[in-house]
C-alpha positions as CSV (number, residue, x, y, z in Angstrom):
1,X,83.2,67.6,104.6
2,X,80.3,69.7,103.2
3,X,80.3,73.4,104.2
4,X,77.5,75.9,104.3
5,X,78.9,78.2,101.7
6,X,77.1,81.3,103.0
7,X,78.7,80.9,106.4
8,X,82.2,80.0,105.4
9,X,84.9,81.9,107.1
10,X,88.5,82.1,105.8
11,X,91.7,83.3,107.5
12,X,94.3,84.8,105.3
13,X,97.9,85.2,106.5
14,X,100.3,87.6,104.7
15,X,103.6,89.1,105.6
16,X,102.8,92.9,105.4
17,X,99.9,95.0,104.2
18,X,101.0,95.5,100.6
19,X,98.3,97.7,99.0
20,X,97.6,95.2,96.2
21,X,96.7,92.6,98.9
22,X,94.7,95.0,101.0
23,X,92.6,96.0,97.9
24,X,91.9,92.4,97.1
25,X,90.9,91.6,100.7
26,X,88.7,94.7,100.8
27,X,86.9,93.5,97.6
28,X,86.8,89.9,98.9
29,X,85.2,90.9,102.2
30,X,82.2,92.2,100.2
31,X,81.3,88.7,99.0
32,X,82.6,86.3,101.7
33,X,83.6,86.2,105.3
34,X,87.3,86.7,105.8
35,X,89.8,87.8,108.5
36,X,93.4,88.7,107.8
37,X,96.6,88.5,109.9
38,X,99.6,90.5,108.8
39,X,103.0,89.6,110.3
40,X,104.3,93.2,110.4
41,X,103.2,96.8,109.9
42,X,105.5,97.3,106.9
43,X,108.4,95.8,105.0
44,X,111.7,97.4,105.9
45,X,112.7,98.3,102.4
46,X,109.3,100.0,101.5
47,X,108.8,103.7,102.0
48,X,105.9,104.7,104.3
49,X,104.2,106.3,101.2
50,X,103.8,102.8,99.8
51,X,101.2,102.1,102.4
52,X,99.7,105.6,102.6
53,X,96.4,104.8,100.8
54,X,95.6,101.6,102.8
55,X,92.3,101.2,104.7
56,X,90.9,98.0,106.0
57,X,87.3,97.0,105.4
58,X,87.9,93.5,106.9
59,X,88.8,92.3,110.4
60,X,92.6,92.6,110.6
61,X,95.2,91.7,113.2
62,X,98.9,92.6,113.2
63,X,101.6,90.6,115.1
64,X,103.0,93.0,117.5
65,X,106.6,91.7,118.0
66,X,109.2,89.7,116.2
67,X,109.9,91.6,113.0
68,X,113.4,91.6,111.7
69,X,115.3,92.0,108.4
70,X,113.3,93.2,105.3
71,X,110.2,91.0,105.8
72,X,111.0,88.3,108.3
73,X,109.3,87.6,111.6
74,X,110.2,85.1,114.4
75,X,107.0,85.7,116.4
76,X,105.2,82.6,117.8
77,X,101.9,84.6,118.1
78,X,100.7,83.3,114.7
79,X,101.2,79.7,115.7
80,X,99.5,80.3,119.1
81,X,96.6,82.1,117.4
82,X,96.0,79.2,115.0
83,X,96.3,76.7,117.8
84,X,93.6,78.5,119.7
85,X,91.3,79.6,116.9
86,X,91.7,77.3,113.9
87,X,88.3,75.6,114.5
88,X,86.6,79.0,113.9
89,X,87.7,78.9,110.3
90,X,86.6,76.7,107.4
91,X,89.9,77.5,105.6
92,X,93.3,78.9,106.4
93,X,95.2,80.5,103.5
94,X,98.9,81.0,104.0
95,X,100.4,83.5,101.6
96,X,103.9,82.4,102.5
97,X,106.1,79.8,104.2
98,X,109.5,81.4,104.4
99,X,109.4,83.6,107.6
100,X,110.1,81.9,110.9
101,X,106.6,82.9,112.1
102,X,105.0,81.1,109.0
103,X,107.2,78.1,109.5
104,X,106.1,77.7,113.1
105,X,102.5,78.0,112.1
106,X,102.6,75.6,109.2
107,X,104.6,73.1,111.2
108,X,101.9,73.1,113.8
109,X,99.2,72.6,111.2
110,X,101.0,69.7,109.6
111,X,101.7,68.1,113.0
112,X,98.1,68.4,114.1
113,X,96.6,67.7,110.6
114,X,95.0,71.1,110.2
115,X,94.4,71.7,106.4
116,X,95.9,74.8,104.9
117,X,96.0,76.4,101.5
118,X,99.2,77.9,100.1
119,X,98.6,81.0,98.0
120,X,101.6,82.2,96.1
121,X,102.3,85.4,94.1
122,X,104.8,83.7,91.8
123,X,108.0,81.7,92.2
124,X,111.5,81.2,90.8
125,X,113.2,77.9,91.0
126,X,116.7,78.2,92.3
127,X,119.6,75.7,92.8
128,X,119.1,75.2,96.5
129,X,121.3,73.2,98.7
130,X,119.8,69.8,99.5
131,X,118.7,70.8,103.1
132,X,117.1,74.0,101.8
133,X,115.1,72.1,99.1
134,X,114.0,69.6,101.7
135,X,112.8,72.4,104.0
136,X,110.9,74.2,101.2
137,X,109.4,70.8,100.1
138,X,108.2,70.1,103.6
139,X,106.2,73.4,103.9
140,X,104.9,73.5,100.4
141,X,104.1,69.8,99.7
142,X,101.8,69.4,102.8
143,X,99.3,72.1,101.7
144,X,95.8,70.7,100.8
145,X,95.7,72.9,97.7
146,X,97.4,75.8,96.0
147,X,96.3,79.2,94.6
148,X,98.8,80.2,91.8
149,X,98.7,83.2,89.5
150,X,100.0,81.4,86.3
151,X,101.4,78.3,84.8
152,X,105.0,79.6,85.2
153,X,104.4,79.8,88.9
154,X,103.0,76.2,88.9
155,X,106.4,74.9,87.9
156,X,107.8,76.3,91.2
157,X,105.1,74.6,93.3
158,X,105.5,71.3,91.5
159,X,109.3,71.4,91.9
160,X,108.8,71.5,95.6
161,X,106.3,68.7,95.9
162,X,102.8,70.1,94.9
163,X,100.6,67.9,92.8
164,X,99.4,69.5,89.6
165,X,95.7,68.5,90.2
166,X,95.7,70.5,93.5
167,X,96.8,73.8,91.8
168,X,94.2,76.4,90.9
169,X,94.7,79.7,89.1
170,X,93.6,83.2,90.1
171,X,94.4,86.5,88.4
172,X,97.0,88.4,90.5
173,X,95.9,92.0,90.2
174,X,97.0,95.4,91.4
175,X,94.3,97.7,90.0
176,X,90.5,98.0,89.8
177,X,88.5,97.9,86.6
178,X,87.8,101.6,86.9
179,X,91.5,102.4,87.0
180,X,92.1,101.0,83.5
181,X,92.1,103.9,81.1
182,X,89.0,103.9,78.9
183,X,90.7,105.6,76.0
184,X,94.2,106.7,75.1
185,X,94.9,110.3,76.3
186,X,94.6,113.2,73.9
187,X,97.6,115.2,72.6
188,X,96.5,118.0,74.9
189,X,96.3,115.8,78.0
190,X,99.7,114.3,77.2
191,X,101.2,117.8,76.8
192,X,99.7,119.1,80.0
193,X,100.7,116.2,82.3
194,X,104.2,116.0,80.8
195,X,104.7,119.7,81.4
196,X,103.6,119.2,85.0
197,X,106.3,116.6,85.5
198,X,108.9,118.3,83.3
199,X,108.9,115.5,80.8
200,X,110.1,116.1,77.2
201,X,107.9,116.0,74.1
202,X,109.4,112.9,72.6
203,X,109.0,109.1,72.8
204,X,109.3,108.0,76.5
205,X,110.1,104.5,77.6
206,X,109.3,104.1,81.3
207,X,110.2,101.7,84.1
208,X,108.7,101.8,87.6
209,X,110.5,99.7,90.1
210,X,112.6,99.6,93.2
211,X,116.1,101.0,92.6
212,X,117.9,97.8,93.6
213,X,120.5,95.6,91.9
214,X,118.3,92.8,90.6
215,X,116.1,95.3,88.7
216,X,119.1,95.7,86.4
217,X,118.5,99.3,85.6
218,X,122.2,100.0,84.8
219,X,122.0,97.7,81.8
220,X,118.8,99.5,80.8
221,X,120.4,102.9,81.0
222,X,123.4,101.7,79.0
223,X,121.1,100.8,76.1
224,X,119.5,104.2,76.0
225,X,122.5,106.5,76.5
226,X,123.0,107.0,72.7
227,X,119.3,106.9,71.7
228,X,117.0,109.7,70.8
229,X,114.1,108.5,73.0
230,X,113.8,109.3,76.7
231,X,114.1,106.7,79.5
232,X,112.1,107.5,82.6
233,X,113.0,105.5,85.8
234,X,110.5,105.9,88.6
235,X,111.2,104.5,92.1
236,X,113.4,104.6,95.1
237,X,116.0,102.4,96.7
238,X,119.7,101.8,97.6
239,X,120.9,102.1,94.0
240,X,119.8,105.6,93.4
241,X,123.2,107.3,94.0
242,X,124.8,104.7,91.7
243,X,122.3,105.6,89.0
244,X,123.0,109.3,89.4
245,X,126.8,108.7,89.2
246,X,126.3,106.6,86.0
247,X,124.3,109.3,84.4
248,X,126.8,112.0,85.4
249,X,129.9,110.0,84.5
250,X,128.5,109.2,81.0
251,X,127.0,112.6,80.4
252,X,123.6,111.1,79.7
253,X,121.0,113.6,78.8
254,X,118.0,111.4,78.0
255,X,117.6,109.4,81.2
256,X,115.3,110.9,83.9
257,X,115.1,109.7,87.5
258,X,111.8,110.3,89.3
259,X,111.0,109.6,93.0
260,X,108.6,106.8,94.0
261,X,105.0,107.8,93.2
262,X,101.8,106.6,94.9
263,X,99.7,104.4,92.6
264,X,97.2,107.1,91.5
265,X,100.0,109.5,90.6
266,X,102.0,106.8,89.0
267,X,99.1,105.9,86.7
268,X,98.8,109.5,85.8
269,X,102.4,109.6,84.6
270,X,102.3,106.1,83.0
271,X,99.4,107.0,80.7
272,X,101.4,109.8,79.1
273,X,104.4,107.7,78.4
274,X,104.7,105.5,75.3
275,X,106.1,102.1,76.2
276,X,107.1,100.2,79.3
277,X,110.4,98.4,79.6
278,X,111.9,96.2,82.4
279,X,115.2,94.2,82.2
280,X,114.8,92.8,85.7
281,X,117.1,89.9,86.5
282,X,114.4,88.3,88.7
283,X,110.8,88.9,89.7
284,X,108.7,86.2,91.3
285,X,105.7,88.0,89.7
286,X,106.1,91.6,88.6
287,X,103.1,93.9,89.1
288,X,104.4,96.7,87.0
289,X,103.9,94.9,83.7
290,X,100.1,94.7,84.3
291,X,100.0,98.3,85.7
292,X,101.6,99.5,82.5
293,X,99.1,97.6,80.3
294,X,96.3,99.1,82.4
295,X,97.5,102.5,81.1
296,X,97.7,101.3,77.5
297,X,101.4,100.7,77.4
298,X,102.9,97.8,75.4
299,X,105.6,96.1,77.5
300,X,109.1,95.0,76.7
301,X,110.2,92.6,79.5
302,X,113.0,90.3,80.3
303,X,112.0,86.6,80.3
304,X,112.9,86.5,84.0
305,X,109.8,88.3,85.1
306,X,107.2,85.6,85.9
307,X,104.1,87.7,85.1
308,X,105.6,88.7,81.7
309,X,106.0,85.1,80.7
310,X,102.3,84.6,81.2
311,X,100.8,87.8,79.8
312,X,103.1,89.0,77.0
313,X,102.3,87.8,73.5
314,X,105.3,88.7,71.3
315,X,104.5,91.3,68.7
316,X,101.0,91.7,70.0
317,X,101.1,93.5,73.4
318,X,104.9,93.7,73.8
319,X,108.0,91.6,73.6
320,X,109.8,89.1,75.8
321,X,113.6,89.4,75.6
322,X,116.7,87.6,76.8
323,X,119.1,89.7,78.9
324,X,122.1,88.1,77.2
325,X,120.9,89.0,73.8
326,X,121.4,92.7,73.3
327,X,120.4,92.6,69.7
328,X,117.0,91.1,70.6
329,X,116.5,93.9,73.2
330,X,117.4,96.6,70.8
331,X,115.1,95.1,68.1
332,X,112.2,95.1,70.6
333,X,112.9,98.7,71.4
334,X,112.9,99.6,67.7
335,X,109.8,97.5,66.8
336,X,107.4,98.2,69.7
337,X,104.6,100.4,68.3
338,X,101.3,102.1,69.1
339,X,99.2,99.4,67.4
340,X,100.0,97.2,70.4
341,X,98.2,99.6,72.8
342,X,94.7,98.2,72.3
343,X,96.0,94.6,72.9
344,X,97.7,95.8,76.1
345,X,94.4,97.2,77.4
346,X,92.6,93.9,76.5
347,X,95.2,92.0,78.7
348,X,94.7,94.5,81.5
349,X,90.9,93.9,81.6
350,X,91.5,90.2,82.3
351,X,93.5,90.9,85.4
352,X,91.6,93.3,87.7
353,X,91.2,93.3,91.5
354,X,87.5,92.5,91.1
355,X,88.2,89.4,89.0
356,X,90.9,88.3,91.4
357,X,88.5,88.5,94.4
358,X,85.7,86.8,92.5
359,X,88.0,83.9,91.5
360,X,89.4,83.6,95.1
361,X,85.8,83.3,96.4
362,X,85.3,80.4,93.9
363,X,88.4,78.7,95.0
364,X,87.6,79.1,98.7
365,X,84.3,77.3,98.1
366,X,85.7,74.4,96.1
């Protein structure tokens, strides 16, 4: 089928209005015709402030009922909408397949031979039970093509039945070109911002993440408790009290906990830190590595963060480390240096919201 590119209309379906998705859709609607359906107003484990800066320049529809658990939905409204309106769209892009609402919709499209694209943010291959692998394979393998952020995520798609030739890459971004710092902050600016946030005048390693178990911040704190540098942890979550007890019980003086910050304020703090470090046990992508680089920070990351596997070049813009190799982690902490900052910024410029939207437009028109 040959489409009139100028009149193409695309439906995107995503779980919740995560700001990084909203920003890309806002940019995309400037250059092509889109509509978006979100399955719920917010994810249960996200603070309201996470969504505070959202505005919608594109036509948007929220499913009104059916939300449960952290991000799930059992609503049949999505399936009914696709049944009624699918002919109005040249392309339907599903950003997930794991909620009940998504499963119902995709099953309907498979049954009625309605083509759909599967766009993923990343992926981690797990040892599924046979029934679960078959289920995932069913929903993944029937897509007509795939939008993937990197080669590491491709492995996930292929494992569940996607064909390599149907996978296309796009930069998965969380910031605009204008948000990347143009030059490293002066000593005066660093001093002023650090004083505002009561941060010390010494080397600061920073991590911004949810305070949850898989982020593995207890291991991170344990490595810093006898060091001279400061470790700054920014975020919120169920593990916060556990972190506070660990700091108190071990009489740690160089670990600072800071509440979740909206992106603009987070970037203000990041740029006056020195290096970023994450020892996460699992991230299907990992936005914060790129956010850190947008602020000129070299990144030390575990090799279980999908984005890090794609963007980190050892000894150039940071280091990849094995969580089971403490010596390797300590060596990375000791060897990371300011000469890597320019390389971090170069990496950031290749992964902006503008470039993500432009690439998605190209993929839509393929």
